VOPAGU-2260 file (C-alpha; in pm, 1 decimal, decimal comma):
REM VOPAGU-2260
SITE   aa  ch    i         X         Y         Z
SITE  MET   A    0    4986,3    9758,5   10618,7
SITE  THR   A    1    5226,4   10013,5   10476,8
SITE  GLU   A    2    5263,9   10009,8   10101,7
SITE  THR   A    3    5610,6   10067,1    9962,1
SITE  LYS   A    4    5592,9   10295,1    9663,4
SITE  THR   A    5    5857,3   10247,1    9397,5
SITE  ARG   A    6    6005,6   10578,3    9296,6
SITE  SER   A    7    6025,7   10650,6    8926,2
SITE  PRO   A    8    6360,9   10665,4    8743,1
SITE  GLU   A    9    6303,7   11036,3    8677,1
SITE  PHE   A   10    6268,4   11102,4    9048,7
SITE  ARG   A   11    6583,5   10904,9    9130,9
SITE  LEU   A   12    6771,5   11090,1    8856,6
SITE  ALA   A   13    6659,4   11428,6    8990,0
SITE  ALA   A   14    6743,2   11327,7    9348,3
SITE  GLY   A   15    7087,3   11214,2    9238,4
SITE  ALA   A   16    7144,4   11543,6    9056,8
SITE  ILE   A   17    7042,9   11747,5    9361,1
SITE  ASP   A   18    7263,9   11533,0    9581,6
SITE  GLY   A   19    7552,4   11586,3    9339,7
SITE  LEU   A   20    7497,0   11963,6    9351,4
SITE  ARG   A   21    7498,7   11957,7    9730,7
SITE  GLN   A   22    7819,8   11756,9    9743,6
SITE  ASP   A   23    8002,7   11958,5    9478,8
SITE  LEU   A   24    7912,5   12319,0    9566,2
SITE  PHE   A   25    7775,0   12322,0    9922,4
SITE  HIS   A   26    7969,9   12070,8   10128,8
SITE  HIS   A   27    8302,3   12208,4   10248,4
SITE  ALA   A   28    8252,5   12533,7   10055,7
SITE  PHE   A   29    8464,1   12721,9   10312,4
SITE  ASP   A   30    8748,6   12469,2   10314,8
SITE  TYR   A   31    9101,2   12601,5   10275,6
SITE  ARG   A   32    9242,4   12431,3    9965,2
SITE  PRO   A   33    9554,5   12605,7    9837,6
SITE  LEU   A   34    9644,4   12541,3    9475,3
SITE  ALA   A   35    9947,9   12312,7    9465,2
SITE  PRO   A   36   10241,4   12394,8    9235,4
SITE  LEU   A   37   10295,8   12200,7    8917,5
SITE  GLY   A   38   10496,5   11880,2    8921,1
SITE  THR   A   39   10848,3   11872,0    8779,9
SITE  ASP   A   40   10812,6   11535,3    8604,9
SITE  GLY   A   41   10599,2   11653,6    8313,4
SITE  PRO   A   42   10724,0   11633,4    7953,6
SITE  VAL   A   43   10761,8   12011,9    7928,7
SITE  MET   A   44   10900,5   12072,1    8277,2
SITE  ARG   A   45   11174,9   11813,8    8232,6
SITE  ARG   A   46   11314,2   12002,3    7934,5
SITE  LEU   A   47   11345,9   12331,9    8122,2
SITE  PRO   A   48   11672,8   12432,1    8292,5
SITE  LYS   A   49   11668,8   12375,3    8666,2
SITE  PRO   A   50   11664,1   12749,6    8767,0
SITE  ILE   A   51   11365,1   12809,5    8540,2
SITE  ARG   A   52   11197,3   12484,1    8644,2
SITE  THR   A   53   11189,1   12584,5    9010,9
SITE  ARG   A   54   10994,6   12897,8    8918,9
SITE  ALA   A   55   10781,2   12747,7    8643,1
SITE  VAL   A   56   10595,1   12531,8    8895,3
SITE  TRP   A   57   10411,8   12847,3    9000,5
SITE  PHE   A   58   10291,5   12920,3    8646,5
SITE  PRO   A   59    9915,4   12868,9    8721,4
SITE  HIS   A   60    9937,3   13106,6    9017,1
SITE  ALA   A   61   10112,3   13365,5    8801,7
SITE  VAL   A   62    9844,6   13339,3    8530,5
SITE  VAL   A   63    9562,2   13388,1    8780,2
SITE  ALA   A   64    9741,8   13686,6    8938,0
SITE  ALA   A   65    9811,8   13842,0    8596,8
SITE  VAL   A   66    9447,6   13811,7    8486,6
SITE  ALA   A   67    9331,1   13959,7    8818,5
SITE  LEU   A   68    9571,8   14252,2    8780,3
SITE  ILE   A   69    9459,3   14323,0    8423,1
SITE  ALA   A   70    9093,7   14305,8    8529,1
SITE  LEU   A   71    9167,0   14540,7    8818,2
SITE  LEU   A   72    9326,6   14800,0    8590,5
SITE  VAL   A   73    9040,6   14771,3    8340,9
SITE  GLY   A   74    8786,9   14810,9    8621,3
SITE  VAL   A   75    8960,8   15118,7    8765,2
SITE  PHE   A   76    8983,6   15280,7    8423,2
SITE  ALA   A   77    8617,9   15208,6    8341,8
SITE  ALA   A   78    8499,0   15329,6    8683,7
SITE  ASN   A   79    8690,1   15658,4    8659,9
SITE  THR   A   80    8543,6   15716,3    8315,8
SITE  TYR   A   81    8197,1   15749,1    8463,7
SITE  SER   A   82    8269,6   15888,7    8811,8
SITE  PRO   A   83    8561,2   15987,3    9037,8
SITE  PHE   A   84    8740,9   15723,3    9242,2
SITE  GLY   A   85    8520,5   15613,0    9532,0
SITE  ILE   A   86    8317,0   15331,3    9680,3
SITE  ALA   A   87    8180,2   15233,3    9339,8
SITE  THR   A   88    8534,2   15193,1    9207,8
SITE  LEU   A   89    8629,9   14971,1    9499,8
SITE  ILE   A   90    8329,0   14747,5    9437,3
SITE  THR   A   91    8336,6   14727,0    9059,1
SITE  ALA   A   92    8717,3   14707,6    9019,0
SITE  PHE   A   93    8865,4   14543,3    9327,4
SITE  LEU   A   94    8590,4   14291,8    9412,3
SITE  PRO   A   95    8611,4   14085,7    9088,3
SITE  ALA   A   96    8993,0   14076,6    9105,9
SITE  ALA   A   97    8986,7   13972,4    9470,9
SITE  THR   A   98    8730,2   13701,6    9392,5
SITE  LEU   A   99    8954,3   13560,7    9118,6
SITE  LEU   A  100    9252,7   13552,9    9354,1
SITE  MET   A  101    9037,9   13371,6    9611,3
SITE  THR   A  102    9025,4   13068,0    9380,9
SITE  LEU   A  103    9388,9   12995,5    9472,7
SITE  HIS   A  104    9285,8   12913,6    9830,9
SITE  ARG   A  105    8907,0   12866,4    9854,2
SITE  PRO   A  106    8779,1   12783,3    9503,9
SITE  VAL   A  107    8416,4   12691,8    9582,5
SITE  LEU   A  108    8370,9   12993,5    9808,9
SITE  ALA   A  109    8516,1   13213,5    9533,6
SITE  PHE   A  110    8249,2   13091,8    9293,2
SITE  TRP   A  111    7965,6   13178,0    9533,3
SITE  VAL   A  112    8117,4   13518,8    9608,7
SITE  SER   A  113    8139,2   13588,7    9235,9
SITE  ILE   A  114    7774,5   13488,4    9185,3
SITE  ALA   A  115    7655,3   13692,3    9482,8
SITE  SER   A  116    7851,3   14001,5    9380,6
SITE  THR   A  117    7723,0   14002,0    9021,4
SITE  PRO   A  118    7395,3   14191,1    9094,6
SITE  VAL   A  119    7577,3   14430,4    9326,8
SITE  MET   A  120    7837,4   14524,7    9064,9
SITE  ALA   A  121    7571,3   14555,4    8795,4
SITE  VAL   A  122    7368,6   14800,7    9007,0
SITE  VAL   A  123    7662,1   15002,3    9143,3
SITE  GLY   A  124    7852,9   15016,0    8816,2
SITE  SER   A  125    7763,1   15234,8    8522,2
SITE  GLY   A  126    7897,8   15018,8    8242,7
SITE  GLU   A  127    7756,7   14728,8    8045,0
SITE  TRP   A  128    7465,4   14527,4    8182,7
SITE  PRO   A  129    7475,1   14285,5    8363,2
SITE  TRP   A  130    7843,1   14187,7    8319,7
SITE  ALA   A  131    8100,6   14464,3    8303,4
SITE  PRO   A  132    8419,6   14372,4    8109,9
SITE  ASN   A  133    8633,3   14318,2    8420,5
SITE  ALA   A  134    8356,5   14122,0    8599,5
SITE  PHE   A  135    8304,4   13918,1    8283,2
SITE  VAL   A  136    8672,3   13817,6    8263,9
SITE  CYS   A  137    8705,8   13751,6    8637,9
SITE  HIS   A  138    8396,6   13534,9    8661,5
SITE  LEU   A  139    8508,6   13341,0    8355,6
SITE  GLY   A  140    8844,6   13288,1    8524,2
SITE  VAL   A  141    8669,0   13172,4    8842,8
SITE  LEU   A  142    8470,2   12917,3    8644,6
SITE  VAL   A  143    8779,8   12781,5    8470,9
SITE  VAL   A  144    8988,9   12753,7    8788,0
SITE  VAL   A  145    8712,2   12597,0    8997,2
SITE  ALA   A  146    8621,7   12351,6    8719,8
SITE  ALA   A  147    8986,3   12250,5    8686,5
SITE  ARG   A  148    9009,8   12185,6    9061,8
SITE  THR   A  149    8683,8   11991,0    9101,5
SITE  ARG   A  150    8498,4   11711,3    8927,6
SITE  PRO   A  151    8371,2   11745,6    8567,9
SITE  ARG   A  152    8004,3   11748,0    8669,0
SITE  THR   A  153    8068,4   12056,7    8881,7
SITE  ALA   A  154    8125,8   12253,6    8561,9
SITE  ALA   A  155    7768,6   12185,5    8446,1
SITE  TRP   A  156    7623,5   12304,3    8777,6
SITE  MET   A  157    7833,7   12622,2    8774,5
SITE  TRP   A  158    7725,6   12704,0    8419,6
SITE  VAL   A  159    7356,9   12666,4    8508,8
SITE  ILE   A  160    7394,4   12877,1    8824,0
SITE  THR   A  161    7588,9   13143,0    8630,1
SITE  LEU   A  162    7294,0   13199,0    8397,9
SITE  LEU   A  163    7050,6   13262,5    8684,6
SITE  PRO   A  164    7162,0   13610,4    8802,2
SITE  GLY   A  165    7214,9   13739,3    8449,2
SITE  THR   A  166    6876,3   13610,8    8332,8
SITE  PHE   A  167    6704,5   13752,2    8640,4
SITE  MET   A  168    6862,1   14096,4    8595,8
SITE  ASP   A  169    6772,5   14100,8    8227,3
SITE  ALA   A  170    6413,2   14018,5    8321,7
SITE  VAL   A  171    6367,0   14280,3    8597,5
SITE  GLY   A  172    6603,9   14546,3    8469,9
SITE  PRO   A  173    6564,0   14790,8    8186,0
SITE  TYR   A  174    6562,7   14654,0    7833,2
SITE  ASN   A  175    6918,6   14639,3    7700,2
SITE  PRO   A  176    6967,8   14509,1    7345,3
SITE  SER   A  177    7343,4   14480,3    7407,7
SITE  SER   A  178    7313,3   14258,1    7715,1
SITE  THR   A  179    7629,0   14061,9    7793,9
SITE  ASN   A  180    7438,4   13768,6    7942,9
SITE  GLY   A  181    7428,0   13583,6    7611,6
SITE  GLY   A  182    7801,1   13631,9    7563,0
SITE  MET   A  183    7865,9   13500,4    7913,8
SITE  ALA   A  184    7648,6   13194,7    7848,3
SITE  PHE   A  185    7827,6   13105,7    7524,0
SITE  THR   A  186    8182,4   13187,1    7637,3
SITE  SER   A  187    8151,4   13014,2    7974,4
SITE  ALA   A  188    7998,2   12705,0    7811,2
SITE  LEU   A  189    8287,4   12684,7    7564,2
SITE  ALA   A  190    8553,3   12738,1    7833,6
SITE  LEU   A  191    8396,7   12486,1    8072,6
SITE  LEU   A  192    8364,1   12232,4    7790,7
SITE  VAL   A  193    8733,7   12261,1    7709,4
SITE  VAL   A  194    8831,3   12230,1    8076,8
SITE  THR   A  195    8602,4   11929,1    8123,1
SITE  LEU   A  196    8742,5   11753,3    7815,7
SITE  VAL   A  197    9101,0   11810,3    7930,5
SITE  GLN   A  198    9017,2   11698,3    8281,5
SITE  THR   A  199    8834,0   11388,1    8157,2
SITE  ARG   A  200    9125,2   11295,2    7932,2
SITE  ARG   A  201    9374,9   11333,1    8215,6
SITE  GLU   A  202    9157,5   11120,9    8441,3
SITE  ALA   A  203    9133,0   10853,9    8172,9
SITE  GLU   A  204    9509,2   10856,4    8122,8
SITE  ARG   A  205    9558,1   10832,5    8499,3
SITE  GLU   A  206    9323,0   10534,6    8518,4
SITE  VAL   A  207    9498,2   10366,8    8226,0
SITE  THR   A  208    9834,0   10418,6    8397,4
SITE  VAL   A  209    9699,7   10273,0    8720,4
SITE  GLN   A  210    9551,2    9975,5    8536,3
SITE  ARG   A  211    9878,0    9915,6    8352,7
SITE  THR   A  212   10068,5    9927,7    8678,8
SITE  VAL   A  213    9825,5    9687,6    8845,0
SITE  THR   A  214    9836,6    9458,5    8541,8
SITE  ALA   A  215   10217,1    9459,4    8538,9
SITE  VAL   A  216   10229,8    9383,5    8911,1
SITE  GLU   A  217    9976,9    9102,0    8876,6
SITE  ARG   A  218   10160,9    8963,7    8575,2
SITE  ASP   A  219   10491,3    8966,1    8762,0
SITE  ARG   A  220   10327,2    8804,1    9062,6
SITE  ARG   A  221   10166,8    8538,4    8846,1
SITE  THR   A  222   10497,1    8471,1    8669,4
SITE  LEU   A  223   10672,4    8447,9    9004,1
SITE  LEU   A  224   10415,8    8200,3    9133,0
SITE  GLU   A  225   10440,0    7994,8    8815,0
SITE  GLU   A  226   10817,3    7985,0    8843,1
SITE  ARG   A  227   10797,7    7884,8    9207,2
SITE  THR   A  228   10549,3    7614,6    9112,3
SITE  THR   A  229   10788,9    7484,4    8849,3
SITE  ILE   A  230   11074,4    7483,6    9100,7
SITE  ALA   A  231   10855,1    7304,7    9356,0
SITE  ARG   A  232   10766,2    7041,9    9098,7
SITE  GLU   A  233   11129,5    6983,0    9012,9
SITE  LEU   A  234   11223,9    6981,2    9380,7
SITE  HIS   A  235   10952,4    6723,6    9442,2
SITE  ASP   A  236   11084,9    6503,1    9163,8
SITE  VAL   A  237   11447,0    6529,8    9282,7
SITE  VAL   A  238   11376,9    6463,4    9650,7
SITE  ALA   A  239   11119,1    6195,7    9577,4
SITE  HIS   A  240   11371,0    6012,4    9359,8
SITE  HIS   A  241   11635,8    6013,1    9632,2
SITE  MET   A  242   11391,2    5913,3    9905,1
SITE  SER   A  243   11270,5    5625,0    9688,7
SITE  VAL   A  244   11629,8    5510,4    9639,9
SITE  VAL   A  245   11687,3    5526,2   10017,5
SITE  ALA   A  246   11375,8    5319,0   10084,2
SITE  ILE   A  247   11468,8    5056,1    9826,1
SITE  GLN   A  248   11829,1    5031,4    9944,4
SITE  ALA   A  249   11720,3    5005,0   10306,8
SITE  GLU   A  250   11485,6    4719,6   10217,2
SITE  ALA   A  251   11748,9    4534,3   10012,0
SITE  ALA   A  252   12046,2    4593,8   10245,2
SITE  PRO   A  253   11970,9    4307,8   10494,3
SITE  TYR   A  254   11972,4    4054,6   10208,9
SITE  ARG   A  255   12324,7    4158,1   10106,4
SITE  VAL   A  256   12469,3    4069,3   10444,1
SITE  GLU   A  257   12493,1    3706,5   10557,6
SITE  ASN   A  258   12323,5    3647,8   10892,6
SITE  PRO   A  259   12277,9    4015,3   10982,0
SITE  PRO   A  260   12221,6    4084,8   11351,8
SITE  PRO   A  261   11863,9    4167,1   11454,2
SITE  GLU   A  262   11968,9    4519,8   11554,8
SITE  LEU   A  263   12094,1    4587,4   11200,1
SITE  GLU   A  264   11778,1    4446,2   11045,4
SITE  GLN   A  265   11565,1    4662,8   11274,7
SITE  ALA   A  266   11777,8    4967,7   11187,0
SITE  PHE   A  267   11719,0    4912,3   10814,8
SITE  VAL   A  268   11348,6    4857,9   10876,6
SITE  THR   A  269   11334,1    5188,9   11065,1
SITE  ILE   A  270   11523,7    5366,2   10786,9
SITE  ARG   A  271   11285,2    5229,5   10525,6
SITE  GLU   A  272   10975,3    5321,3   10728,3
SITE  ASN   A  273   11103,6    5675,6   10783,7
SITE  ALA   A  274   11193,3    5709,2   10415,5
SITE  VAL   A  275   10848,8    5590,9   10306,7
SITE  ALA   A  276   10680,6    5820,9   10561,7
SITE  ALA   A  277   10890,5    6114,8   10445,1
SITE  LEU   A  278   10814,7    6034,1   10081,6
SITE  THR   A  279   10442,4    6018,2   10155,4
SITE  GLU   A  280   10451,1    6350,2   10340,9
SITE  LEU   A  281   10655,9    6507,5   10062,2
SITE  ARG   A  282   10408,0    6399,8    9799,8
SITE  ARG   A  283   10121,1    6526,5   10012,9
SITE  VAL   A  284   10275,7    6870,6   10063,7
SITE  LEU   A  285   10451,0    6934,8    9733,8
SITE  GLY   A  286   10221,4    6727,4    9517,0
SITE  VAL   A  287    9946,6    6990,3    9541,6
SITE  VAL   A  288   10147,3    7228,9    9323,8
SITE  ARG   A  289   10109,9    7001,5    9024,3
SITE  ALA   A  290    9851,5    7098,8    8769,2
SITE  GLU   A  291    9588,1    6844,9    8682,1
SITE  ASP   A  292    9742,6    6793,1    8338,9
SITE  TYR   A  293   10101,2    6779,2    8469,3
SITE  GLU   A  294   10279,2    6449,9    8412,4
SITE  VAL   A  295   10594,7    6339,1    8584,0
SITE  PRO   A  296   10871,5    6334,5    8322,3
SITE  ASP   A  297   10982,2    5987,6    8223,7
SITE  ALA   A  298   11344,5    6095,5    8175,2
SITE  PRO   A  299   11557,5    6213,0    8469,0
SITE  GLN   A  300   11594,8    6587,0    8526,4
SITE  PRO   A  301   11875,1    6749,5    8321,9
SITE  THR   A  302   12218,4    6816,5    8473,5
SITE  LEU   A  303   12532,8    7000,5    8370,6
SITE  ALA   A  304   12648,4    6686,4    8190,3
SITE  GLU   A  305   12385,7    6767,3    7925,5
SITE  ILE   A  306   12499,7    7125,9    7865,4
SITE  ASP   A  307   12670,6    7022,7    7541,8
SITE  ARG   A  308   12342,2    6888,4    7406,9
SITE  LEU   A  309   12170,5    7215,4    7504,3
SITE  LEU   A  310   12438,1    7421,4    7328,5
SITE  SER   A  311   12410,8    7200,9    7021,2
SITE  ASN   A  312   12036,8    7262,6    7003,1
SITE  VAL   A  313   12090,6    7634,1    7044,3
SITE  ARG   A  314   12350,3    7641,0    6766,0
SITE  GLU   A  315   12096,6    7487,9    6530,9
SITE  THR   A  316   11881,1    7799,6    6576,4
SITE  GLY   A  317   12169,7    8019,4    6459,7
SITE  LEU   A  318   12313,4    8131,0    6794,7
SITE  GLU   A  319   12690,4    8094,3    6805,8
SITE  THR   A  320   12788,0    7966,1    7150,0
SITE  GLU   A  321   13113,8    7888,1    7322,8
SITE  LYS   A  322   13160,8    7692,5    7644,0
SITE  THR   A  323   13448,2    7716,4    7888,2
SITE  VAL   A  324   13487,0    7493,2    8194,0
SITE  THR   A  325   13738,1    7571,1    8468,6
SITE  GLY   A  326   13823,2    7384,3    8785,6
SITE  ALA   A  327   13790,2    7016,1    8870,9
SITE  VAL   A  328   13465,6    6883,2    8728,1
SITE  ARG   A  329   13275,5    6687,6    8991,0
SITE  GLU   A  330   12924,3    6568,5    9057,4
SITE  LEU   A  331   12718,8    6823,8    9246,7
SITE  PRO   A  332   12389,6    6783,3    9434,2
SITE  GLN   A  333   12106,7    6724,5    9191,4
SITE  GLY   A  334   11926,4    7043,8    9292,0
SITE  VAL   A  335   12234,8    7250,3    9210,0
SITE  GLU   A  336   12288,1    7064,6    8882,3
SITE  LEU   A  337   11924,8    7118,0    8779,1
SITE  SER   A  338   11918,4    7487,1    8874,2
SITE  ALA   A  339   12249,2    7551,6    8695,2
SITE  TYR   A  340   12117,8    7383,8    8380,8
SITE  ARG   A  341   11791,1    7582,3    8390,8
SITE  ILE   A  342   11974,6    7911,6    8445,2
SITE  VAL   A  343   12199,3    7853,4    8142,9
SITE  GLN   A  344   11896,3    7745,2    7941,0
SITE  GLU   A  345   11697,6    8058,1    8032,7
SITE  ALA   A  346   11993,4    8291,0    7970,8
SITE  LEU   A  347   12045,6    8147,3    7621,3
SITE  SER   A  348   11670,9    8170,2    7553,8
SITE  ASN   A  349   11680,5    8538,6    7648,5
SITE  THR   A  350   11969,9    8587,4    7406,8
SITE  LEU   A  351   11767,3    8432,9    7124,0
SITE  ARG   A  352   11468,2    8655,1    7201,6
SITE  HIS   A  353   11632,2    8985,9    7283,9
SITE  ALA   A  354   11964,1    8977,7    7094,7
SITE  PRO   A  355   11907,8    8801,0    6760,2
SITE  GLY   A  356   12226,4    8756,0    6562,1
SITE  ALA   A  357   12452,6    8787,1    6868,1
SITE  SER   A  358   12698,6    8532,0    6998,9
SITE  ALA   A  359   12701,2    8390,0    7351,5
SITE  LYS   A  360   12964,4    8252,4    7584,3
SITE  VAL   A  361   12900,4    8016,2    7874,4
SITE  ASP   A  362   13162,1    7990,8    8150,4
SITE  ILE   A  363   13125,2    7715,7    8412,6
SITE  GLY   A  364   13362,5    7728,5    8706,9
SITE  TYR   A  365   13397,8    7452,3    8964,7
SITE  VAL   A  366   13542,7    7614,7    9276,6
SITE  LEU   A  367   13598,1    7491,5    9628,9
SITE  GLY   A  368   13284,1    7646,7    9776,4
SITE  GLY   A  369   13039,9    7592,0    9493,3
SITE  LEU   A  370   12968,4    7650,4    9126,4
SITE  GLY   A  371   13009,1    7969,0    8925,4
SITE  LEU   A  372   12816,8    8046,8    8606,3
SITE  ARG   A  373   12866,3    8332,9    8364,0
SITE  ILE   A  374   12661,5    8371,6    8048,5
SITE  VAL   A  375   12751,1    8668,1    7827,7
SITE  ASN   A  376   12604,2    8766,0    7492,1
SITE  GLY   A  377   12694,0    9045,4    7254,4
SITE  PRO   A  378   12460,9    9311,5    7109,7
SITE  ALA   A  379   12189,8    9225,3    6860,2
SITE  ARG   A  380   12295,0    9216,0    6497,6
SITE  GLY   A  381   12119,2    9181,4    6167,4
SITE  SER   A  382   11776,3    9287,2    6050,3
SITE  VAL   A  383   11573,8    9080,8    6296,2
SITE  LYS   A  384   11404,0    9307,3    6549,2
SITE  PRO   A  385   11452,3    9203,8    6913,9
SITE  SER   A  386   11138,0    9114,7    7105,5
SITE  GLN   A  387   11042,0    9322,4    7408,3
SITE  GLY   A  388   11042,7    9116,9    7726,6
SITE  ALA   A  389   10904,1    9182,0    8073,1
SITE  GLY   A  390   11196,5    9044,3    8272,9
SITE  HIS   A  391   11022,5    8720,2    8367,3
SITE  GLY   A  392   11324,1    8508,8    8272,8
SITE  ILE   A  393   11547,6    8708,1    8507,1
SITE  THR   A  394   11283,9    8669,1    8778,4
SITE  GLY   A  395   11287,1    8291,7    8741,3
SITE  MET   A  396   11666,5    8276,4    8753,7
SITE  ARG   A  397   11672,9    8487,1    9070,2
SITE  GLU   A  398   11416,7    8256,1    9231,0
SITE  ARG   A  399   11634,4    7953,5    9163,4
SITE  VAL   A  400   11944,6    8128,5    9296,6
SITE  GLN   A  401   11765,4    8245,7    9611,9
SITE  MET   A  402   11634,5    7892,8    9672,2
SITE  LEU   A  403   11996,3    7772,8    9694,4
SITE  ASN   A  404   12116,0    8078,3    9894,9
SITE  GLY   A  405   12329,5    8187,0    9601,8
SITE  GLU   A  406   12416,2    8521,5    9447,0
SITE  MET   A  407   12329,2    8663,4    9106,2
SITE  THR   A  408   12398,5    8978,9    8908,2
SITE  ALA   A  409   12252,2    9068,0    8570,4
SITE  GLY   A  410   12301,0    9375,5    8355,0
SITE  THR   A  411   12420,7    9522,4    8028,1
SITE  THR   A  412   12784,9    9517,6    7924,4
SITE  GLU   A  413   12993,9    9801,7    7786,1
SITE  ASP   A  414   12953,4    9682,8    7425,2
SITE  GLY   A  415   12573,1    9672,4    7449,6
SITE  GLY   A  416   12539,5    9304,2    7533,2
SITE  TYR   A  417   12411,1    9136,8    7846,7
SITE  GLU   A  418   12577,0    8939,3    8125,0
SITE  VAL   A  419   12437,6    8701,4    8386,1
SITE  ALA   A  420   12673,2    8596,1    8666,6
SITE  VAL   A  421   12565,4    8337,1    8924,6
SITE  PHE   A  422   12731,3    8165,5    9218,6
SITE  LEU   A  423   12564,9    7861,1    9372,0
SITE  PRO   A  424   12720,6    7750,1    9703,2
SITE  VAL   A  425   12779,7    7379,6    9759,3
SITE  PRO   A  426   12857,1    7255,3   10112,6
SITE  ALA   A  427   13192,0    7080,6   10135,6
SITE  VAL   A  428   13179,4    6703,4   10189,2
SITE  HIS   A  429   13440,4    6582,9   10435,8
SITE  ASP   A  430   13648,8    6275,3   10360,6
SITE  GLY   A  431   13536,0    6106,6   10679,4
SITE  ALA   A  432   13175,1    6148,7   10585,4
SITE  GLU   A  433   13240,4    6006,6   10240,3
SITE  ALA   A  434   13420,9    5707,2   10385,9
SITE  GLY   A  435   13146,6    5643,9   10635,7
SITE  ALA   A  436   12888,4    5662,7   10359,9
């Protein structure tokens, strides 16, 4: 029987750290990863003129190249101070600069090259031990660039590995009271800490932005579903009412005719049965959208005939409103009447929320092909601060318009107000059909 030994938390922590080191600095170390230019949508880049902006995107590359060039000149000058130009100069001056430039294309490989070349430059060079000034600056630049292009935990691994060659050379080499290893340890730790903090903050801001975007999308989706549920409820009530009327009239119709023929009685029976079946199916399909605490309203659904009452209620809140009706007023299908009423109601509610102190005008136009609505409000006035909305009211209005195959436009006016224009098509009813009905 094989016993399963539970590994200690310390062992799992050490194994995870080693695995993190392998993933960060060993896997894909030779990958070609060119440094991308800066984006042009940053707060600083947007303020720059366009000719300068197209060149400013290469600012990180220019900084790395400038530091490499300065380190190269310092290395050449220091090498020629001790000996003529030769192989030692090529190693101690050109190698650190080339390693720093390598970070623009292969950052992880550049770090390992810089670590591996540290003992070589310390032995070949004749300057400070173990980090010459140019090697010191270049390796520090390598650490900063690689840390900025990788994960934050990579910075800790690079700092630990950086101390190894310097500590080893201090231990085996001659005693040097002015060793630069301590300066490298302190300076690199400070630089990597700053880079890690900046990188962590940017990652946090990016996550917050993503979460806000996801939250806004989910909120809009939830609002859209709620509005569709409300429309489905109202549609259920409207259609159910009419189907109930059809069923009742079909049942009562034979009793209004003296000695009706059997065919007529059977026709009314069929109409009633179909109406009841349709009503049952409608309640089964659309009834599921009702919440458990939703109650069917006792009063009938509002229509355009009750617009005056709506405007009167709105005026009591302080919103000055004006109504204009054009065209021949006629009774429209109940779905159109209900949607028109709700659109006017929502538009006036938006005015109260987002433009306090403004006045509103409601235009209702009865045309041959349908119904036109136009609700316009002026800019906010007074000391009351407008509330910030998320556009859910506009979303609900668009849903109602799309349900009726209508058209809608919404936007600001020239004077700073807001306008909602809607057209709801209504199929024409022919005279023959009306007479037959």
